[in-house]
N, C-alpha and C positions, 0 to 999 in steps of 0.2 A: 382131932378136930375142931377148929376154933369156933366161936360164936357165930362169925358168919357163916360156917357151913353147917350148923345145928339143924336138925330136920326133924318134924313131929312125929315121933313115929305111933303114937296113938292114935293118929287120924287114919281111916280107912283107906281112901282113896282120895288123897290130895290134891288137888287142883294146880298144875305145874304152868308158872307162865317164864318166858324169854324176853329179856330185855337188851336190846343192842344199841349201843350207841354210834354217834358219829364220830368221823375220822378219815374221810376222804380214802387213801387208798389204803390205809393200816386200818381199814374195815374189812379187808381180805381176811384178818384173821378170824373173823366171826364164819367164815366156811368151814376154818380148820377146827373150829369148836362144833359147828354142825355136823362134820364128818364122824366128830368122837360120840355125838349124842346120838346119830343115826346108829352107830356100831353098837350103841349098848341099847337099841331100840327104845329109847325112852320116849314117853308122850308126852308131846308137849300140847297144852291146851289153849292157850293165848299167847300171842308175839305182839310185842310193841319196839316201834324201832323208830331212830330220828337219821336222816341225812343217809351216809351209806349204810347204816343199821337199818333205815326202811328200805331201802332198796333190796339187801339179800333179805332181810325178813319178810318182805312182800313176796318174794319170789319162794322163799322154802315154806311159806302159809300157802302157797296156790298150789303146792304140789311138788316142786322140786327137791330133791334131795341134796344132800351135802355134796355128794359125790358128782351129782351132775352140774350141780353151781361150780364146783371145781372146776368141770371141763368147760362148762359155758365160759368163764372170767379168763380162764387161761387163752380162748380162742378169740377175746375182744382186744380191740386195738384201740385203746382209749386213749391215745394222743388224738385221736382221728372223732371219736366220739365227746370228747371234752371239747375240742377246737373247733367242733361244728364241721367239719372237714366235710364237703361236699364232691363225691368223684367230678372229675371233668365230663365224663359222658353223660352226667345229669342235667348238666346246664345246654340251654340252648344254644346256637351258634352266636346269638349276639351276645349273651351273657358271659359266653367264654370267652370271647374276644376283648370284652371290657375288662374280665376279672386279670387277662392275661396281660395287661397294658400300664396299669397304674399299680403304684405302691402304697399311696394312702388316700383313702377316702372318706370324708368328713361330710356329715350333713350340715344344713344350714337352714334357719328359716327367721324371715326379717333381716337379712345378712350378720347374724349372730352364728357363731358353729354349735353344733350339739353334739355333746358326747354322747354315746351310746351308755346306755345303763348298767351294761356288763359286758364282758369280751366275748360271753357266747349265749345263744338265745336257748340252749339248750336239747334244740330239736332231736340230735342225735341219740341223746339219752332217751328220751320220749319214745322216739323209733323202736330201740331196742328193747326198752321195757313193754310197748304196743305188742311187740312181736311175741316176746317170752310169756306173757299174760294173756294171751289170746284164748286160751281154753277156759278161762274163767271171765272172758268178757260180758257175759250174761248174768254176772253175779256184783249187784250196786253195791249191798251190803257186805261190807268185809267180816261181818261176825258170821257170815255164811259160808264165807272160802273152807276148803278144807283144815285150816287151821284160824279159827278166828284174828284179826290182825288190826291194828290201828297203828299210826304213826303221826310226828307232831310237826307242825310249821309255824312259824312266825308271823305275825299278820307287822307288815312295816308301817302301817300307819298307826297303830296304836299301842306296838310292843309285847302285845299278848300272844301266850302259846295258844295254837288251835288244834284241836283234836281231829284228825281227819279218821273217820271211820266208814264213810261211803264213798259213792261218786263212781269217776272214773280211775280205776287203781293206778295205770300208768302215770296219769296226770296229778294225781295225789301224791304219789312219791316223787315225783318230779320238783315237785314244790316243795318236798320237806329236805330233798338235796340241793336247791338251790342257793346257794353259797355267795354269799353279797361279792358282787364285783367280778366273779367268775361267769354265773348263771343270771340270767335277767329272771325278774319275778314271775310267778305263776299266779294269774288271777282265777280265783276260784268263788264262786258264790259272791262276788262282787268285792271279793277280800284280796288284796294283794300279799301273797305270800312269797316268803323266803326261809332259808335253810332252818329247819326247828333247832340246830343245835344252838344258836344264839339266845335263846330262851333257856330251850331244856334238853339237854342231849341226851337225856338219861332217862326216859319218864316211868321210873319205878312206881310212884305214887297213884298215877292214872291205870297203873295194870294191876296193881293190887286192889283198886277200887272196881275191877271187872271180877272179884271174887275169886283171885287166885291166892293159894296158901303157900306154895314155896316159889321166890323168886331166883331163876338162874341169871346172870347178869353178864355181860360181856363188855368190858370196858377198853377202848383203843384209843381215849382221848390222849391230846398232848398235855404234858407238862411244862410249865411256864420256861420262855426260851431265855438263855442269857444274850447280853448285848452283843457278842461276837455273832450270834445267830441272826439277828434284826437287823440286817441290811437291805431289805427290798419290803414296799409297800404291801405286798401281799402277809409276808411275814408278821409285821407291825399289825395288819389289821387283824389276823388271825390270835395273837397276843391279846391284843383287846377282847377279843371274843371269848378268848379262854378265862379271862380272869373272874366271870361268874361260873362258870361250867365246872372249874376246879376248885372252887371255894364249895360248889354245891355237892361235888362228888364226896367230899370227906363225910357227909351225913349219910348221904345215898349209898355209900360203901357198906357202909354199917348195915343198914337196913336190908342187904342184898343176902340172901342166904345160901348161895353158891356163887362168889365172885371170883369171876376170872379174868384177869389182868394180863394179857400176852405182852410179853417183850417186844416192845417197838419202838424203842428209844434210839434206832439206827435208820429209822425211816421218816418220812414226810407225808403229808396229803397227800402229794402229788407222786408217789414212789409207785407208781402202777407196772412198772418195769420189774419189780422187786415181788410181784403177786406171790410168786411161788415160793420165795422164802416168808413172806409175810403168813401165807396160808398155814405154812408149818410151824410157825408160830402160835398160831392159834391152836393146832393140834397139840402142841408140845404144853400149853397153858392147861387146856382142857384136861390132858393126864393128869395133873397134879392134883385135879378133883376127882379122880375115879372111884375113890372111895365113896364121897356124898354123892355121887352120879349115880352108883348103881344101886343106891337105897330109895331110887325113884321110880314112881310106875311105868309099867312097860306096853307096849303093844302086845296082845294076845298073840298074835301072829307076828306081823311085821306094818310096818306103816300103811295106812289105808289107801291112800293116793301115791301114784309115781308117775309124772309127767314123760311120755316118750320123748326121748330128744331127738328124734328124728324131725328134721326140720321141714316145715311147711312148705311143699313146693309151689303150691296156686291157692288162690282163694275165689272162690265163686262169687259175684256181688252183683247181687241182683238189682238193688236202688242205691244210688247216692243222693245224701240229703247234705246240700250247705246251708249255714246261718254263718251270719256275721257281715256277709259281702253287701255292699253297696255300691260302689263304684265299678268294679270287676264283675263282670256277667259270670254267671252258669258255666257258659259255652268256656270263657276265658280258664278258670279253673280249670274244667277238667280236661281242655286241651293242654294245659301244663302239666296236670296228673297224669296225661295219656291215656286215661279211664273211659271205658264206654260202659254201660249199664246192660246188666243181664249177660255179664262175657266172665270169663275165668281167668285171671292175671296171675302170673308167677309174683310169688311174694318180692321177690329181688326186682321184678321191674314196678311193682306199686312203690316199694321204697324209693327206687331210682325218680319215680314220678314226684313224691313227697319233696326228695331233694331239690325236684327240679322246680318246682313252686315256690319253694323258700329260696332258692337260688334269685330270684327275679325282685327281691328284697321289696317286694310291696305289700307284704304281710308282716306285722311284728309277731304275730304267734299262729300257728296253725295246729290245733288238737284235734284228734278223731277218735272214735271207736266203731270197733265193728260189732254188729248186733246181730244176733243169732236169728234166722226164721224158722219156720214151720219146717222146711226142708233140711235135712243134717249138711251140715260143711256147706251152707248157702248162706251168705251174710250181708245185711245191708250196711252200708257205711255213711255214719253220721260224724260228719265234718264240721268246726267252728273256726273260723279265720277273724283276725282283726287286723284290718287295712291300715298298713302304714301312713302315718299323716304327712310324714316328711317326703317332700318331692324334690328339694333341691339339694344337690351334691356337688362338692367342690373336691377334684383330685390331682393327685401330682405325681410325677413320675420323672426319674433321670435316665439319660443313656448315652453312651458312646460307642461308635464303631468307627471302621476305617474309611467309611462311605462318607456317612452324613456328620461324622466329628461329634463333638459334645451338643447337648440339646436337652433341656429343662422343658417338660410336657405340664402344661396347667389345662385343666379341663373344667367346664361348667356342664351339669347336665339337670334337666329340668324332666321330670316324669309329670305325666296328666299336663300337658300344657294345652293344649285345645280340645283334646280327647281323655278318655279314662283310661286309654290303654296305650296311650303314644309317649315317645322318650324324644327329647330333642337333647343333642350333644355337640359340644365344641371343643376341641384340641387344639389350643395356641402352642404351638414348639419353638420356644426361641434358642437361639445358639448360633452356631456356626451357619447352619441353614436354616432359616427360617420357614416354617411350613404351619400348615393348618388341616385338621380333618373336621368336616361339617357332616352332622346327620339327623335326619329324624323320621322315624320309624312308628307304622301303628302295627301293634305285635297283635296278631289274630290268630296264633297258634297253629292249629292243622287247617285253618280257613288261610285264605290268601291274604297275606299283609303288604303293607305297603310302605316302599320308603324312598327318600331323597338323599342322595348323598354328594357331597362336594369336597376336593381334596386338591391340595398344592404341595407340590413337591419341587426341589431345586437341590441341585448337585455340583460339584464344580470335580473334574477327573481329566487325568490324561488317558485316553482310550485309544482302541485299534481305529485307526484311519479308515479302515476298511467300511465300517459301520456308516460312513456318511461319503465317502469319497469314491467314486471308481477307478480302475486301473490308468485310466489316462490324467485324471486329476492329482492321483497320488505321484504318478512319475513327473508330473510337473512341480511339485511343491518338495517330492524328495522324502516323505516322511511316511514313518509306519505307525507314529502316534500322534495324537494331536491334543491338545487341552481343550477342554468343551465346558460350557456351561449350560445345563440344560434345566428346564423350568416345564412342569406338566400341571396343567391344571385339569381335571376329570369331575364332569358332573353326571349325576346317575339317577334315572327315574326308575324304580323296578317294584316288581311283586315276587313275594317268596312266600313258597308254602312246605311245608314239611309234610313226609310222607314214609308209611313202614317205619316210622317215630325215630328212624336214623339220617335219614338223607332230608337234605335242603336242596330246592330246585328254585332257581331266581332267573327271572326273565325282565328285559328291559331294555330301555333305549341310555346311548350315552354321547355327551359332548367333550371331545378332548380338545386342549388346546396346548399344541407341543408347541415349546420354543428351544431351538438347539443354537448356539453361536459360540464363535472359538475366534481368538485375539491371534492364535498362532499363525494361522492361515490367514491371507489376505486376498483379497478377489483380484486386483490388477496393482499390486504396490503401492496404491495410494489409501485406503480404506484400512481403517483400525479395526476391524470386524468383520467377520462374514457370517451370516444367517446360513444354516444348513437347513433349519426349521422354523417357519413361522406361521404353522397352518392350524386350522378348526377341524376337527374331524369328526363326522357323524356315525354313529354306528348302532347297531343292534347287538343283543348278547342273549348268551345262556349260559347259565352255569349250575352245576351238580355237584353235590358237595356229601363227602361222608367222613365224617371224623371221631374215630373212637379210640384214639391215642388217651391211654392213660394221664399223658403228661405232654406238654407241646413241645417241652426242650430236650428232656430226658425220659422217653417211651419205654416204657417194659414191656406192655401189651397192645394190641388194637389193631386196627387196620385204619387208613387213611385213603381218600380217592378225593382227587378233586378234578372236575374237568369243566373248560371252558371254552365256547367259541364265541366269536366275534365277526360279524360281516360289517366291513367299514364301505359305507356307501357314496360316502361325499367328501370332498376335501375343499378349501378354501383357495382362493385363487395362488396363493403362493406354489402350492402342488402343479403346477401347470400340466404334467406328465400323469396327472392321477386318473388311474381307472379301479373300480371298484376289488377289493381282493377280500378274502376273509382268511383267518389266523384261528387255530384248533390246537389245544396242548391239554396235557395230563399229566396227573401225578398219581403214582399208586404206592404205598408204604404198608409193611407188615412188621411189626415188633413184636418180640416173643423172649419170654425168660429163658435162659441157659441155667441159671443156679439162684440163689436169692440177691445174690449181688450182681450178676453179670448178665446182660442182654442184649440183644441183635435188634439191628432195624436195618431191612432191605427196605429200598427205596430208590424207584424207576421214575422217569419222566422223559414226555418227548412232546413236539410239537411240530406243525408244517404249518405253510402258508400255500394259499389257492389263490393264483390271480395276478393282479399286478405286480412286477418285478422291480419297478422303477422308485416304488416308497420302499427305503432300506432302514429309515428311523426308527420302525414299528417290528422289526427284524429281532430274531433271538440274538441274546450275548450272555456269554458264560463266564465265569469269574467269580472270585472272592466269596465271602462268607455272611449271610443274612437271612431273615425271616420275613420282612416286610418289604420285598423289594417291588417295585411298580413296572409296570406293562411286562416286559416279556426279559428282564435280567434274570437271570439264573444263578444260584451260589454254584461254585466250582473250585474246591481246592486245588492250590498247586498254582493256580493264575490267578492273575489281578482281575480288578474287575473290568468287564466288558474286554476281555480280553480275546475272546473266541465268538467270531460272529458267522451270521447264515440265518437263512430263511426255513432252515428246517434243523431238528437235532435230535437226538435219542441219548440217554443218560442214565446210567446207573451208579449206585451207592449202598455199600456196606459198610456199618456202623457197630462196633463194638462198645457199650459202656460199662464198665465197673464201678459201682456205689462203695469206694474204698472206705468210707465211713458215712454216716448219715449226711445228706445234701452234698456231700463230694463225690465227685465222679472224676474219673480218669477216663478219656475218651480215643480212639483207634478208629481211622477211617478211611477207606479207599473209595475213588471214584472214577469211571471211564466214559469217556463220552467220546462220540460223531456228531460233527457240527458242519454244515455248510451250505449250498445252495444245488437244490435239487437233489438231495438226497434220497427222498424217499421213490423219486422218479428213476434214480439211476442205480437203487437197491444198495449203496453204500449205507446206510443206515444199520444193515445187517452184518456188514463185515468186522473185522478187529477192530477194536478202537484204536483210533488215532491220538488221543488226549487221556492223560492217566494224572490223577495225582494223589497225595497221601495226607493224611494229618494227625498228629499225637495231640491231645490237650488236655487241659486239667479246666473244672468247673464247679464253682460254687453255689448253690441255690441260696440265695439273700431276699429279703423283704423288697428290696430294690429291681430282682428280677435274677438272672444268671449272670455271673462275672468268669468270665472264660477269657482264658489264652489258648492257641492253638498254633501249632507250628507245623507247615504244609511246604511240601515238597514235590516238585514235578520233573520226573527224569527225561523227558524231552527237552524241557529249558534248562536241567541241570542246576537249577538254583531254587531256593527256597524264599518262602515269605511268612512273616508273622502277623496273626491276625488278632485284633483284642475285639472284646465286647463288654460292656458293663451295662446291666439292667434291661429290663422288656423291651421289646422292640417296638417302635412305633414309628 
């Protein structure tokens, strides 16, 4: 046994301290060491940790065994935790639409761009720790945990190490692990705190000061990297951070009675996918110290506290206390959290509500803790928010498709423009087809919200002549297709409310300015162009929407429903034969996983028109591929855009998606449809489909959005069409 492993044999009952260093994913090795310590039934009297060592140390101190920690960390998707991934279902419809339109979002103040303080706010880390430490939420003094504990953070203003031994356990541990540039700082007691490893990554002196006689130390720090490995900003930043800690470890390792150094040279601080191997390296390193470890004091029977790993299904919340909100009302915050006091909420729903609040980007931090009440298993929720001071954003996107061609999206967004809970957004789309989208929205959550929307779209296309010409006119010009220029400006005033947590109901009025002209067809041989539409329409509408897809473009699970009803009651003088009419349509989808990589999506659509048969420009038109079509244009594989027309239709589609490797998708799809005039009156909608099409495609998820190429074929036409798409649809 070396000098480091010497143990005072004369001491009757020495106090055992355990110090765990930081090291990112390499800190998984701590779990392997703890599994060996548990197998020997060693009695640990105090734990100190930094960064990942603080995270694992705090959980062990709160009662979890090494084996339980092994199970927990193997089940966690650390890519999602670190990146602040928010499940799509957690966002409101408005916020979801925005997140699936822009590739880059930058805040600005006084016309100066502001870069974020970090890549992640660390909310998912905090959420995970809050759930795992719920059983000790009533213990603010960490010395009174099942095993006394403290961790180290760094005051970014003074550069001093801060010992954290009381307060909100999950918040203090989050602060200790707030790696600079990756996680935003955490404010505790008016101190701006970051990763403790910047100053003290191995707090052995502080642990000895707690009266510990023998120190077990687990060191998972990096060595200095060579120039070949210093090719990125994070690696250089980590190297700079390591100068001090590696130098300090020379002395600290000598002061450690049982020094355990797992072999983690082949792993990095972000090697979370290698967790199983890293844990094994901890086991192997601890087993090399079995002789020294076996001499340590042991529990008389077994460790006194062991947490039940059965997940908490629900939490009964009696009262909600909110602190720090000034502009945003309590009702707004509760609405986003989807919380009602004095009720029981599933932990899954609560976590989803937290994600929903964070997704608004109206708050820079949201910390909370559950306070135990006199009633068993009933809690008060005490939450503290910090409202974001940034209200101006500039956003960018790029897109190409076969209908609108290329487009560059520039967005300006202003929050709190007139009211504390409103948003003004303007999209300018520059390219082959200039377009815009404007929206003003007052967000009241579960109460009735109010919005104003204005949109302008235009495109040129060779389309089915039936949509604009009757049989007599077609016979005169002798054309099956005509080249049209379509311009659509739609303005809406609407109210919207959420109910049952999943549905959005909107009611409103609409003004539509529709202009369609062609230079292919002339009226009398002398005109240069002919207008098929130059009409202002007025309508009232209602929509009901449910969207539980986990991904907009490649859903693996969830359901989708969208129902829309428009009553057109007025048209301007151009449409002289106008009579009021209604259009109803609905989309229903169901996605489910077949295996880890293979999923299926069943999608059905249908619509019909009631009333005026003379106005055909708002009829249904099938063909092409797209996600953000206007009016009643519907995607349909195998046919060109606006190839199939009618005042009623039914369509079914089956898609198979195989994620060949991460974010790379091979898709197979088949769609079938009936479309025509009076389809539901004649009963033809229920007959065998008259139209079919098939597609095979390859898609890649990028920060710009999906990049897709699809080969489509229709057996009725006997020919194929290639379809391309780049970027989010807008």
